[in-house]
Residue frames relative to the residue before (quaternion, step in Angstrom):
aa qw qx qy qz dx dy dz
M 1.0000 0.0000 0.0000 0.0000 0.00 0.00 0.00
R 0.4767 -0.6354 0.5142 0.3235 3.56 -1.32 0.23
A 0.0387 0.7808 -0.6220 0.0452 3.53 -1.14 0.76
V 0.3938 -0.6688 0.5760 0.2566 3.53 -1.18 0.66
R 0.0061 -0.8272 0.5613 -0.0256 3.59 -0.70 1.04
I 0.3633 -0.6750 0.6016 0.2245 3.51 -1.30 0.61
H 0.1970 -0.8190 0.5334 0.0773 3.58 -0.64 1.14
Q 0.7768 0.0855 -0.0625 0.6208 3.58 1.21 -0.46
L 0.4570 -0.6904 0.4864 0.2790 3.57 -1.09 0.66
T 0.3639 0.7365 -0.4712 0.3212 3.52 0.74 1.19
G 0.6982 -0.4656 0.2711 0.4715 3.58 1.20 0.39
P 0.7958 -0.3438 0.2153 0.4495 3.59 -1.30 -0.05
K 0.5862 0.6054 -0.3803 0.3812 3.61 1.07 -0.59
A 0.6499 0.5302 -0.3150 0.4441 3.61 1.19 -0.40
L 0.5020 0.6542 -0.4311 0.3663 3.62 1.24 0.10
Q 0.1344 0.7660 -0.6261 0.0565 3.55 -1.14 0.71
V 0.4676 -0.6607 0.5111 0.2893 3.56 -1.23 0.51
D 0.0647 -0.8106 0.5816 -0.0222 3.56 -0.74 1.14
E 0.4009 -0.6211 0.5959 0.3138 3.51 -1.41 0.18
V 0.0445 0.8010 -0.5915 0.0806 3.58 -0.71 1.11
P 0.6144 -0.5377 0.3991 0.4173 3.63 -1.16 0.34
A 0.4650 -0.6561 0.5141 0.2982 3.57 -1.08 0.74
P 0.4474 -0.7145 0.4658 0.2689 3.63 -0.92 0.82
S 0.2327 -0.7371 0.6152 0.1554 3.54 -1.29 0.47
P 0.4374 -0.7119 0.4759 0.2746 3.62 -0.87 0.85
D 0.3763 -0.6705 0.5755 0.2786 3.54 -1.20 0.55
E 0.8121 -0.3223 0.1670 0.4568 3.59 -1.27 -0.09
S 0.7756 0.3556 -0.1796 0.4897 3.59 0.96 -0.86
E 0.6392 0.5606 -0.3031 0.4304 3.59 1.29 -0.01
V 0.2136 -0.7188 0.6361 0.1819 3.49 -1.43 0.16
R 0.3208 -0.7101 0.5830 0.2301 3.56 -1.21 0.50
I 0.1676 -0.7794 0.6003 0.0643 3.53 -0.94 0.99
E 0.3030 -0.6998 0.6171 0.1941 3.55 -0.94 0.97
V 0.3389 -0.7986 0.4668 0.1716 3.55 -0.35 1.29
R 0.1615 -0.7732 0.6084 0.0768 3.54 -0.93 0.99
A 0.7846 -0.0534 0.0484 0.6157 3.58 1.19 -0.57
A 0.1171 -0.7817 0.6106 0.0499 3.56 -1.16 0.70
G 0.3786 -0.7284 0.5268 0.2206 3.58 -0.88 0.92
V 0.2937 -0.7315 0.5918 0.1686 3.55 -1.18 0.70
N 0.0059 -0.8217 0.5664 -0.0623 3.57 -0.76 1.09
F 0.6761 -0.5242 0.3286 0.4002 3.57 -1.19 0.49
P 0.5919 0.5592 -0.3947 0.4257 3.67 0.97 -0.54
D 0.5815 0.5725 -0.3814 0.4343 3.62 1.13 -0.50
V 0.6186 0.5186 -0.3342 0.4864 3.57 1.09 -0.70
L 0.6672 0.4995 -0.3044 0.4612 3.59 0.89 -0.92
L 0.6198 0.5426 -0.3367 0.4562 3.59 1.01 -0.78
S 0.6591 0.5309 -0.3187 0.4268 3.59 0.98 -0.81
Y 0.7066 0.3948 -0.2489 0.5319 3.59 1.28 -0.33
G 0.4681 -0.6706 0.4472 0.3622 3.59 1.25 -0.15
K 0.5215 0.6682 -0.3827 0.3676 3.58 1.20 0.51
Y 0.5127 0.6335 -0.4359 0.3818 3.60 1.23 0.13
Q 0.6892 -0.4777 0.3355 0.4292 3.59 -1.29 0.30
F 0.7400 0.2723 -0.1666 0.5919 3.57 1.15 -0.69
K 0.1230 -0.8290 0.5455 0.0103 3.58 -0.81 1.00
P 0.1557 -0.8026 0.5713 0.0726 3.59 0.06 1.26
E 0.4797 -0.6529 0.5025 0.3018 3.56 -1.19 0.57
P 0.4410 -0.6818 0.5062 0.2905 3.62 -0.87 0.88
P 0.5816 -0.2088 -0.7835 -0.0649 1.50 -2.16 1.21
F 0.0244 0.7896 -0.6128 0.0202 3.57 -1.10 0.70
V 0.4823 -0.6553 0.5124 0.2747 3.53 -1.33 0.43
P 0.2683 -0.7596 0.5635 0.1831 3.65 -0.66 0.99
G 0.4961 0.6643 -0.4803 0.2862 3.55 -1.31 -0.14
G 0.1267 -0.8519 0.5078 0.0175 3.56 -0.68 1.12
E 0.7947 0.1932 -0.1477 0.5561 3.61 1.19 0.04
V 0.0570 -0.7998 0.5976 -0.0053 3.54 -1.05 0.86
A 0.1215 -0.7059 0.6812 0.1509 3.45 -1.46 0.22
G 0.2596 0.7764 -0.5386 0.1992 3.57 -0.88 0.86
V 0.5721 -0.5811 0.4697 0.3383 3.53 -1.34 -0.42
V 0.4510 -0.6777 0.5107 0.2767 3.58 -0.91 0.93
S 0.1020 -0.8275 0.5517 0.0205 3.60 -0.72 1.09
A 0.7890 0.0534 -0.0552 0.6096 3.61 1.24 -0.24
V 0.1479 -0.7963 0.5856 0.0335 3.55 -1.05 0.82
G 0.4386 -0.6952 0.5080 0.2572 3.59 -0.87 0.95
A 0.6741 -0.5438 0.3272 0.3780 3.56 -1.18 0.60
A 0.7628 0.3521 -0.1908 0.5077 3.60 1.04 -0.73
A 0.4585 0.6952 -0.4465 0.3272 3.61 1.25 0.03
R 0.0941 -0.8013 0.5905 0.0182 3.55 -1.01 0.83
G 0.7203 0.4945 -0.3262 0.3608 3.54 -1.28 0.40
V 0.7875 0.0996 -0.0726 0.6039 3.61 1.13 -0.52
K 0.2054 -0.7743 0.5886 0.1087 3.55 -1.26 0.43
V 0.6843 -0.4584 0.3598 0.4383 3.55 -1.29 0.27
G 0.7628 0.3394 -0.2751 0.4768 3.56 -0.90 0.99
D 0.5381 0.6279 -0.4109 0.3838 3.59 1.22 -0.29
R 0.3660 -0.6625 0.6070 0.2423 3.54 -1.19 0.71
V 0.0604 0.8230 -0.5567 0.0955 3.60 -0.66 1.09
V 0.2220 -0.6810 0.6625 0.2189 3.47 -1.48 0.10
A 0.0073 0.7905 -0.6124 0.0072 3.55 -1.21 0.50
T 0.2180 -0.7465 0.6114 0.1462 3.53 -1.28 0.46
M 0.0062 0.7723 -0.6344 0.0321 3.53 -1.26 0.58
I 0.6434 -0.5048 0.3787 0.4335 3.62 -1.23 0.13
N 0.7646 -0.1701 0.1302 0.6078 3.56 0.96 -0.90
G 0.5380 0.6510 -0.4403 0.3047 3.57 -1.29 0.22
A 0.5402 0.6852 -0.3771 0.3108 3.59 1.25 -0.25
F 0.6671 0.5087 -0.3224 0.4385 3.62 1.06 -0.60
A 0.5149 0.5936 -0.4257 0.4486 3.55 0.67 1.20
E 0.6077 -0.5732 0.4037 0.3730 3.56 -1.26 0.32
A 0.7822 0.0473 -0.0525 0.6190 3.58 1.28 -0.30
V 0.0412 -0.7839 0.6196 0.0040 3.55 -1.18 0.62
V 0.2565 -0.7396 0.5925 0.1904 3.59 -1.14 0.57
V 0.0144 -0.7809 0.6240 -0.0220 3.55 -1.07 0.84
N 0.6072 -0.4977 0.4502 0.4254 3.54 -1.27 0.27
A 0.5720 -0.6305 0.3975 0.3425 3.58 -0.90 0.91
L 0.6322 0.5483 -0.3354 0.4326 3.60 1.09 -0.66
A 0.6348 0.5354 -0.3313 0.4480 3.60 1.21 -0.38
A 0.6358 0.5261 -0.3262 0.4610 3.60 1.24 -0.29
V 0.0719 -0.7924 0.6057 -0.0106 3.55 -0.78 1.12
K 0.5031 -0.6775 0.4431 0.3025 3.57 -0.82 0.96
L 0.3070 -0.7464 0.5719 0.1466 3.52 -1.05 0.94
P 0.4651 -0.6858 0.4707 0.3031 3.62 -0.71 0.98
D 0.5863 -0.6043 0.4126 0.3477 3.57 -1.06 0.75
A 0.6495 0.5446 -0.3150 0.4269 3.59 1.12 -0.63
V 0.6829 0.4568 -0.2718 0.5011 3.60 1.28 -0.25
S 0.4112 -0.7286 0.4940 0.2365 3.59 -0.72 1.07
F 0.6379 -0.5153 0.3971 0.4122 3.57 -1.26 0.35
E 0.6455 0.5239 -0.3304 0.4468 3.59 0.94 -0.85
L 0.6702 0.4819 -0.2981 0.4793 3.57 0.94 -0.86
G 0.6189 0.5459 -0.3398 0.4511 3.58 1.04 -0.73
A 0.6895 0.4753 -0.2734 0.4732 3.57 0.96 -0.90
A 0.6716 0.4902 -0.2950 0.4707 3.59 1.17 -0.48
T 0.6950 0.5221 -0.2411 0.4316 3.56 1.27 -0.33
T 0.6590 0.6112 -0.3443 0.2711 3.52 0.66 -1.18
L 0.7636 0.4067 -0.2415 0.4395 3.59 0.46 -1.17
T 0.7150 0.4596 -0.2837 0.4439 3.59 0.76 -0.98
Y 0.7215 0.4367 -0.2691 0.4650 3.60 0.79 -0.93
A 0.6198 0.5167 -0.3544 0.4726 3.62 1.07 -0.60
T 0.6176 0.5343 -0.3352 0.4698 3.58 1.03 -0.78
T 0.7206 0.4599 -0.2546 0.4521 3.55 0.80 -1.04
Y 0.6082 0.5337 -0.3583 0.4657 3.59 1.03 -0.70
H 0.6463 0.5070 -0.3131 0.4767 3.59 0.95 -0.88
A 0.6599 0.5222 -0.3075 0.4442 3.58 0.95 -0.91
L 0.7646 0.4087 -0.2159 0.4492 3.57 0.67 -1.11
V 0.7463 0.4007 -0.2203 0.4836 3.59 0.96 -0.85
D 0.7684 0.3812 -0.2127 0.4680 3.59 0.66 -1.09
R 0.7616 0.3840 -0.2054 0.4800 3.59 0.89 -0.92
A 0.7979 0.3130 -0.1700 0.4863 3.62 0.63 -1.08
R 0.2055 -0.7939 0.5363 0.1995 3.58 1.19 -0.55
L 0.0100 0.8425 -0.5340 0.0706 3.53 0.87 1.07
Q 0.2034 -0.7991 0.5607 0.0753 3.56 -0.88 1.02
P 0.6149 -0.5316 0.4188 0.4049 3.59 -1.18 0.49
K 0.8227 0.2246 -0.2269 0.4703 3.55 -1.15 0.88
E 0.4956 0.6019 -0.4683 0.4157 3.62 1.20 0.11
T 0.4310 -0.6779 0.5298 0.2722 3.57 -1.28 0.40
L 0.1397 -0.7812 0.6075 0.0342 3.54 -0.85 1.09
L 0.1594 -0.7613 0.6238 0.0770 3.58 -0.82 1.06
V 0.1152 -0.7970 0.5920 0.0323 3.58 -0.73 1.10
L 0.1946 -0.7631 0.6072 0.1054 3.59 -0.74 1.08
G 0.7967 0.2025 -0.1772 0.5412 3.59 -1.10 0.62
A 0.1864 0.8821 -0.4234 0.0886 3.51 1.22 0.65
A 0.6445 0.5356 -0.3355 0.4302 3.63 1.17 -0.32
G 0.5835 0.5896 -0.3730 0.4156 3.61 1.24 -0.19
G 0.7687 -0.3891 0.2476 0.4431 3.56 -1.33 0.01
V 0.7189 0.3987 -0.2610 0.5060 3.59 0.76 -0.96
G 0.5968 0.5756 -0.3618 0.4262 3.59 1.10 -0.62
V 0.6563 0.4931 -0.3039 0.4835 3.57 0.91 -0.90
S 0.6459 0.5130 -0.3310 0.4583 3.59 0.95 -0.81
A 0.6489 0.5130 -0.3219 0.4605 3.61 1.04 -0.73
I 0.6112 0.5326 -0.3530 0.4671 3.59 1.02 -0.74
Q 0.7385 0.4456 -0.2484 0.4408 3.56 0.67 -1.11
L 0.6771 0.4621 -0.3069 0.4835 3.60 0.94 -0.77
G 0.5908 0.5630 -0.3625 0.4500 3.58 1.08 -0.66
K 0.6749 0.4743 -0.2892 0.4858 3.57 0.93 -0.90
A 0.6423 0.5314 -0.3273 0.4448 3.59 0.97 -0.83
L 0.7049 0.4410 -0.2490 0.4965 3.57 1.16 -0.66
G 0.6114 -0.6254 0.3193 0.3648 3.58 1.28 0.21
A 0.4892 0.6767 -0.4298 0.3435 3.59 1.23 0.23
R 0.4231 -0.6024 0.5916 0.3288 3.51 -1.41 0.15
V 0.1704 -0.8354 0.5205 0.0459 3.59 -0.60 1.14
I 0.1210 -0.7431 0.6559 0.0550 3.53 -0.98 1.02
A 0.1702 -0.8014 0.5696 0.0657 3.58 -0.62 1.15
A 0.1063 -0.7852 0.6087 0.0407 3.56 -0.87 1.00
A 0.0839 0.7904 -0.5967 0.1098 3.57 -0.81 1.07
S 0.6473 -0.6121 0.3346 0.3072 3.55 -1.28 0.42
T 0.7852 0.2074 -0.1256 0.5698 3.62 1.19 -0.36
P 0.6186 -0.5423 0.4023 0.4018 3.61 -1.18 0.44
E 0.6283 0.5424 -0.3405 0.4417 3.59 1.02 -0.75
K 0.6604 0.4915 -0.3058 0.4783 3.59 1.01 -0.79
V 0.6121 0.5436 -0.3491 0.4560 3.58 1.07 -0.70
E 0.6511 0.5015 -0.3146 0.4749 3.59 0.97 -0.81
F 0.6054 0.5381 -0.3478 0.4723 3.59 1.05 -0.72
C 0.6550 0.5169 -0.3097 0.4560 3.60 0.97 -0.85
R 0.6177 0.5277 -0.3453 0.4699 3.57 1.04 -0.70
A 0.6501 0.5194 -0.3118 0.4588 3.56 1.04 -0.79
Q 0.6617 0.4847 -0.2993 0.4875 3.58 1.23 -0.45
G 0.7092 -0.4881 0.2455 0.4456 3.58 1.27 0.07
A 0.4405 0.7039 -0.4658 0.3059 3.62 1.22 -0.07
D 0.4446 -0.6990 0.4986 0.2551 3.57 -1.02 0.83
E 0.7912 0.0696 -0.0009 0.6075 3.57 1.05 -0.82
G 0.1797 -0.7929 0.5727 0.1050 3.56 -1.25 0.41
I 0.1133 -0.7637 0.6328 0.0597 3.54 -1.20 0.68
C 0.2202 -0.7443 0.6160 0.1341 3.57 -0.93 0.94
Y 0.1605 -0.8309 0.5221 0.1061 3.61 -0.09 1.19
G 0.4832 0.6271 -0.4530 0.4100 3.56 1.26 0.25
T 0.8013 0.2209 -0.0942 0.5480 3.56 1.16 -0.62
E 0.7318 0.3931 -0.2230 0.5102 3.62 1.20 -0.36
D 0.5140 -0.6130 0.5031 0.3271 3.55 -1.26 0.50
L 0.4121 -0.7580 0.4475 0.2353 3.57 -0.36 1.28
K 0.6811 0.4951 -0.3020 0.4470 3.58 0.77 -1.00
E 0.7038 0.4763 -0.2817 0.4455 3.59 0.77 -1.03
R 0.6561 0.5075 -0.3242 0.4549 3.59 1.00 -0.76
V 0.6290 0.5162 -0.3428 0.4695 3.60 0.99 -0.74
K 0.6463 0.5170 -0.3197 0.4613 3.57 0.95 -0.87
A 0.6637 0.5147 -0.3044 0.4493 3.57 0.95 -0.91
L 0.7085 0.4677 -0.2598 0.4602 3.58 0.98 -0.86
T 0.7389 0.3695 -0.2162 0.5203 3.61 1.25 -0.24
N 0.4948 -0.6777 0.4118 0.3553 3.58 1.25 0.42
G 0.7221 -0.4607 0.2340 0.4600 3.55 1.06 0.78
D 0.5514 0.6511 -0.3844 0.3524 3.59 1.24 -0.22
G 0.3955 -0.7127 0.4862 0.3149 3.60 1.02 -0.75
A 0.5924 -0.5806 0.4361 0.3490 3.55 -1.35 0.20
N 0.4618 -0.6925 0.4820 0.2735 3.57 -0.93 0.88
V 0.7898 0.0812 -0.0218 0.6076 3.56 1.04 -0.84
I 0.1411 -0.7687 0.6203 0.0668 3.58 -0.99 0.92
Y 0.1723 -0.7699 0.6106 0.0695 3.56 -0.77 1.10
D 0.0013 0.8570 -0.5066 0.0949 3.55 -0.25 1.34
P 0.0194 0.8191 -0.5722 0.0351 3.61 -0.17 1.24
I 0.6788 0.5388 -0.2815 0.4119 3.62 1.22 -0.04
G 0.2284 -0.8006 0.5308 0.1583 3.64 1.00 -0.60
G 0.5597 0.6298 -0.4261 0.3294 3.57 -1.02 -0.84
R 0.8258 -0.2735 0.1909 0.4548 3.54 -1.18 -0.66
F 0.6200 0.5795 -0.3461 0.4000 3.59 1.22 -0.15
S 0.5623 0.6469 -0.3899 0.3365 3.59 1.13 -0.50
E 0.6951 0.4911 -0.3020 0.4294 3.58 0.80 -0.93
P 0.6722 0.4618 -0.3358 0.4712 3.68 0.80 -0.78
A 0.6036 0.5356 -0.3632 0.4658 3.59 1.09 -0.58
L 0.6620 0.5019 -0.3057 0.4652 3.58 0.91 -0.91
R 0.6416 0.5220 -0.3244 0.4591 3.59 1.06 -0.70
A 0.7015 0.4168 -0.2591 0.5168 3.58 1.26 -0.33
I 0.4190 0.7115 -0.4705 0.3112 3.60 1.19 0.39
A 0.5050 -0.6462 0.4860 0.3020 3.56 -1.19 0.59
W 0.6527 -0.4611 0.4112 0.4386 3.55 -1.33 0.23
E 0.8379 0.0594 -0.1209 0.5290 3.56 -0.89 1.08
G 0.3111 0.7606 -0.5060 0.2620 3.57 1.12 0.70
R 0.3162 -0.7298 0.5772 0.1849 3.55 -1.36 0.21
H 0.1555 -0.7814 0.6019 0.0548 3.57 -0.70 1.14
L 0.2028 -0.8116 0.5432 0.0712 3.57 -0.49 1.26
V 0.2032 -0.7655 0.6022 0.1008 3.57 -0.67 1.12
V 0.0705 -0.8409 0.5360 -0.0263 3.56 -0.24 1.35
G 0.7807 -0.2205 0.1680 0.5601 3.61 1.06 -0.69
F 0.3999 -0.7163 0.5356 0.2003 3.53 -1.37 0.00
A 0.0116 0.8529 -0.5207 0.0349 3.56 0.77 1.07
A 0.6217 0.5448 -0.3458 0.4440 3.61 1.17 -0.50
G 0.5972 -0.6075 0.3377 0.4003 3.58 1.28 -0.18
D 0.7787 0.3246 -0.1752 0.5074 3.59 0.73 -1.03
I 0.3355 -0.7073 0.5857 0.2102 3.54 -1.11 0.76
P 0.3185 -0.7955 0.4785 0.1915 3.61 -0.39 1.17
K 0.3039 -0.6958 0.6172 0.2062 3.53 -1.31 0.49
M 0.2060 -0.8345 0.5057 0.0729 3.55 -0.30 1.30
P 0.4574 -0.6712 0.5053 0.2915 3.64 -0.94 0.84
L 0.3813 -0.7648 0.4704 0.2200 3.58 -0.50 1.15
N 0.5480 0.6157 -0.4166 0.3835 3.62 1.14 -0.38
L 0.5780 0.5874 -0.3797 0.4204 3.59 1.17 -0.51
L 0.6250 0.5328 -0.3436 0.4555 3.58 1.04 -0.71
L 0.6427 0.5131 -0.3160 0.4731 3.56 1.04 -0.77
L 0.7089 0.4801 -0.2695 0.4407 3.57 0.78 -1.07
K 0.7450 0.3929 -0.2163 0.4937 3.59 1.04 -0.72
G 0.3384 -0.7429 0.5070 0.2768 3.59 1.23 -0.28
C 0.4620 0.7225 -0.3941 0.3305 3.53 1.23 0.56
Q 0.3674 -0.7045 0.5634 0.2265 3.54 -1.37 0.08
V 0.1834 -0.7087 0.6627 0.1580 3.54 -1.25 0.58
L 0.0934 -0.8382 0.5366 -0.0276 3.55 -0.52 1.26
G 0.3458 -0.7337 0.5483 0.2037 3.57 -0.84 0.97
V 0.1524 -0.7701 0.6154 0.0708 3.56 -1.08 0.81
F 0.1003 0.7766 -0.6101 0.1207 3.60 -0.13 1.29
W 0.1855 -0.8434 0.4948 0.0975 3.53 0.31 1.30
G 0.6111 0.5777 -0.3625 0.4017 3.61 0.97 -0.75
Q 0.6725 0.4721 -0.2909 0.4901 3.58 0.96 -0.85
F 0.6165 0.5399 -0.3402 0.4611 3.57 1.00 -0.81
A 0.6663 0.5190 -0.3075 0.4383 3.60 0.89 -0.96
M 0.6860 0.4657 -0.2831 0.4821 3.60 1.07 -0.71
R 0.7179 0.4611 -0.2515 0.4569 3.58 1.00 -0.81
E 0.7897 0.1836 -0.0835 0.5794 3.59 1.07 -0.73
V 0.1228 -0.8691 0.4765 0.0497 3.51 0.67 1.25
E 0.7205 0.4538 -0.2756 0.4461 3.59 0.71 -1.01
K 0.6364 0.5110 -0.3403 0.4669 3.59 0.99 -0.72
N 0.6417 0.5156 -0.3225 0.4673 3.57 0.99 -0.78
R 0.6378 0.5153 -0.3292 0.4682 3.60 0.96 -0.80
A 0.6416 0.5136 -0.3214 0.4704 3.58 1.01 -0.78
N 0.6261 0.5339 -0.3320 0.4613 3.59 1.02 -0.80
I 0.6745 0.4850 -0.2944 0.4724 3.58 0.87 -0.98
G 0.6213 0.5440 -0.3405 0.4496 3.58 1.02 -0.76
Q 0.6485 0.5092 -0.3129 0.4714 3.58 1.00 -0.83
V 0.6293 0.5366 -0.3342 0.4521 3.58 0.96 -0.87
F 0.7305 0.4330 -0.2622 0.4584 3.60 0.75 -0.98
Q 0.5569 0.5603 -0.4006 0.4641 3.58 1.17 -0.38
W 0.6790 0.4796 -0.2841 0.4778 3.58 0.97 -0.89
V 0.6113 0.5264 -0.3539 0.4732 3.61 1.09 -0.64
A 0.6646 0.5082 -0.3019 0.4571 3.59 0.89 -0.95
E 0.6939 0.4674 -0.2647 0.4795 3.58 1.09 -0.74
G 0.4986 -0.6652 0.4183 0.3660 3.59 1.25 -0.23
K 0.4384 0.6975 -0.4591 0.3324 3.59 1.26 0.17
L 0.7399 0.2069 -0.1383 0.6250 3.57 1.24 -0.59
K 0.0704 -0.8043 0.5900 0.0063 3.58 -0.96 0.87
P 0.1923 -0.8075 0.5488 0.0991 3.60 0.22 1.27
H 0.3152 -0.7699 0.5325 0.1558 3.56 -0.96 0.93
I 0.1616 -0.7711 0.6115 0.0735 3.56 -0.77 1.10
D 0.3685 -0.7362 0.5309 0.2011 3.56 -0.64 1.17
E 0.7655 -0.2189 0.1792 0.5779 3.59 0.86 -0.99
V 0.2905 -0.7045 0.6183 0.1926 3.54 -1.28 0.58
L 0.0614 -0.8234 0.5630 -0.0370 3.57 -0.66 1.18
P 0.4898 -0.6420 0.4894 0.3294 3.63 -1.14 0.52
F 0.7011 -0.4595 0.3392 0.4269 3.57 -1.27 0.36
A 0.6204 0.5818 -0.3417 0.3997 3.59 1.01 -0.81
R 0.7282 0.3863 -0.2296 0.5175 3.59 1.22 -0.42
A 0.2554 0.7950 -0.5111 0.2036 3.61 1.20 0.52
R 0.6184 0.5408 -0.3529 0.4478 3.59 0.98 -0.78
E 0.6501 0.5144 -0.3107 0.4649 3.58 0.91 -0.90
A 0.6362 0.5447 -0.3312 0.4346 3.58 0.97 -0.87
L 0.6976 0.4567 -0.2785 0.4767 3.60 0.86 -0.93
E 0.6301 0.5258 -0.3407 0.4588 3.59 1.03 -0.69
R 0.6491 0.5079 -0.3182 0.4686 3.59 0.97 -0.79
L 0.6414 0.5112 -0.3181 0.4755 3.57 1.03 -0.78
E 0.6509 0.5247 -0.3088 0.4535 3.57 0.96 -0.86
Q 0.7174 0.4303 -0.2363 0.4943 3.58 1.06 -0.79
R 0.4220 -0.7348 0.4356 0.3036 3.59 1.33 0.14
E 0.3852 0.7297 -0.4672 0.3176 3.54 1.00 0.91
V 0.6017 0.5882 -0.3337 0.4249 3.58 1.30 0.07
H 0.1973 -0.7362 0.6367 0.1169 3.54 -1.05 0.88
G 0.7973 0.1055 -0.1039 0.5852 3.58 -0.44 1.14
K 0.7064 -0.4556 0.3493 0.4140 3.58 -0.91 -0.95
L 0.2905 -0.6722 0.6482 0.2088 3.49 -1.40 0.48
V 0.1399 -0.7790 0.6082 0.0611 3.55 -1.11 0.75
L 0.2265 -0.7524 0.6044 0.1316 3.58 -1.04 0.85
V 0.0962 -0.7694 0.6286 0.0612 3.56 -1.14 0.72
P 0.5884 -0.5987 0.4034 0.3642 3.62 -1.05 0.69
């Protein structure tokens, strides 16, 4: 089969399409014939060897797929050959076939395309876990989303609205802010030209944001935390800006607030059934049209390097999807 592989930990430029042996499932696994694979920021980090998990090159990146089950291990349960499914993994998705534990495969509603399935699973499952399980976001609370034009940012806007919150989207350019409004954000902040803390305060009558969704870190985390509401919750989702910020702990005391880590991958492994239920809820809302994941572009495997480079340069609105 064909697979996109990273041969050196030097970034997206080290990606190439290779012929590799097709995988076979063991007793507890299923093989999925890949129809579409989502592209995510961890794929960029993997290409540099900077992710939490560091496979030895050459390896296949990619953390989410949508496709059709083509083989089932003797002890695998829950899906059968021919089922349309989505699944997530640490890496391996940028290939014509992938094997996963049967518990990682979740049935994809017939009303949802493979491309849409691959653009939804990782980002919306992460955000659902963040907003519902970790922050316990309530209707009418104010949600501030940083990096709001990216894949997880768009999912936070849409899920925030679905959960009844008022959403403030923060992005780096006026054009991205307008894109966020089109995704459902109530208000927008361009932190490339505006003072993030002061704008949040102004938009909340001085009260601050109840929940902060932070997938970027760097220099934006602290001003966001300074604009948090009393007993607010700051969700640490990732560090797309590169730097891991050091937060002044006195702010937590003064605001009576919490900083909460969101490690969805560990949650998915530790609480399998709850995660499956979360993903099921997300896809029910997608099928109903309550959530509308945004696909920037669908690209062939041959353009995987371009996809990761565009993601690294923050040129993507929503998600990129690769197809064999």
